[in-house]
C-alpha positions as CSV (number, residue, x, y, z in Angstrom):
1,M,-2.0,-1.1,-12.1
2,G,-3.0,1.4,-14.8
3,G,-1.2,4.5,-15.9
4,G,2.2,2.9,-16.2
5,D,4.8,2.8,-13.5
6,Q,4.9,6.5,-12.7
7,G,3.0,7.9,-9.9
8,S,1.3,11.3,-9.8
9,S,3.4,14.4,-9.3
10,D,0.3,16.1,-7.7
11,P,0.7,16.0,-3.9
12,K,-3.1,16.0,-3.6
13,V,-3.3,12.5,-5.0
14,L,-1.2,11.1,-2.1
15,A,-3.0,13.2,0.5
16,N,-6.4,12.1,-0.8
17,L,-5.3,8.4,-0.7
18,D,-3.9,8.9,2.8
19,K,-7.2,10.3,4.0
20,Q,-9.2,7.5,2.3
21,W,-6.8,4.9,3.8
22,K,-7.4,6.3,7.3
23,D,-11.1,6.3,6.7
24,V,-11.3,2.7,5.5
25,T,-9.0,1.6,8.3
26,I,-11.4,3.1,10.9
27,A,-14.4,1.5,9.1
28,L,-12.7,-1.9,9.1
29,L,-12.0,-1.6,12.8
30,K,-15.7,-0.8,13.4
31,H,-17.0,-3.5,11.0
32,P,-14.3,-6.2,10.6
33,K,-16.8,-8.8,9.2
34,D,-18.6,-6.5,6.7
35,K,-17.7,-7.8,3.2
36,K,-18.2,-4.4,1.5
37,V,-16.0,-2.6,4.1
38,R,-13.3,-5.3,3.6
39,E,-13.4,-4.9,-0.2
40,N,-13.2,-1.2,0.1
41,Y,-10.3,-1.4,2.5
42,V,-8.4,-3.7,0.1
43,T,-9.2,-1.5,-3.0
44,V,-8.0,1.7,-1.3
45,G,-5.0,0.0,0.2
46,V,-3.9,-1.4,-3.1
47,K,-4.2,2.1,-4.7
48,Y,-2.4,3.8,-1.9
49,G,0.3,1.2,-1.6
50,H,1.0,1.3,-5.3
51,E,0.9,5.1,-5.5
52,S,3.3,5.3,-2.5
53,M,5.7,2.8,-4.2
54,V,5.8,4.7,-7.5
55,S,5.4,8.3,-6.4
56,P,8.0,10.7,-7.6
57,L,7.2,12.9,-4.6
58,L,8.5,10.4,-2.0
59,T,12.1,9.4,-1.4
60,P,13.0,5.7,-1.4
61,H,13.5,5.9,2.4
62,V,9.8,6.9,2.7
63,K,8.1,5.2,-0.3
64,Y,9.1,1.6,0.1
65,P,8.5,1.3,3.9
66,Q,5.2,3.1,3.5
67,A,4.1,0.9,0.6
68,L,5.2,-2.3,2.4
69,R,3.3,-1.3,5.6
70,I,0.1,-0.7,3.6
71,Y,0.5,-3.9,1.6
72,K,1.1,-5.9,4.8
73,A,-2.2,-4.5,6.2
74,V,-4.0,-5.3,2.9
75,L,-2.6,-8.9,2.9
76,K,-4.1,-9.5,6.4
77,V,-7.5,-9.0,4.9
78,D,-6.8,-10.5,1.4
79,P,-3.7,-12.7,1.7
80,T,-3.4,-13.5,-2.1
81,N,-4.2,-10.0,-3.4
82,P,-2.9,-10.0,-7.0
83,V,-1.3,-6.5,-6.6
84,A,-0.3,-6.3,-2.9
85,K,1.3,-9.8,-2.8
86,P,3.8,-9.4,-5.7
87,E,4.5,-5.8,-5.0
88,S,5.2,-6.4,-1.3
89,D,7.3,-9.5,-2.3
90,L,9.3,-7.2,-4.7
91,I,10.0,-4.6,-2.0
92,I,11.1,-7.3,0.4
93,K,13.4,-8.9,-2.2
94,I,15.0,-5.5,-3.0
95,Y,15.7,-4.9,0.7
96,Q,17.2,-8.4,1.0
97,Q,19.3,-7.9,-2.1
98,M,20.7,-4.7,-0.7
99,G,21.5,-6.6,2.6
100,R,19.2,-4.3,4.5
101,K,16.7,-5.1,7.2
102,V,13.1,-5.3,5.9
103,P,11.0,-2.5,7.5
104,G,8.4,-3.8,9.9
105,G,9.6,-7.4,9.9
């Protein structure tokens, strides 16, 4: 994703993405077959997942489970997403290398 690997230090960025994520999740529940709704859900999810993963505002105990939860939701709609798939795989691999249980599965 653009902007390097550092997330924003502005808490409004995460708060805005969280609100957008909730909105697109509700829209997807209401219109699960709508192509535009599905595309928007994936777009917002990828942005929010990535920002969660790289955010300097979140601790590792928060950022990685949060990013993984978002990415898993995105992958249910777009199983081969070119951002969500490798980043979720990376988080899972890190947990496995540390000998820790992978959050949510």
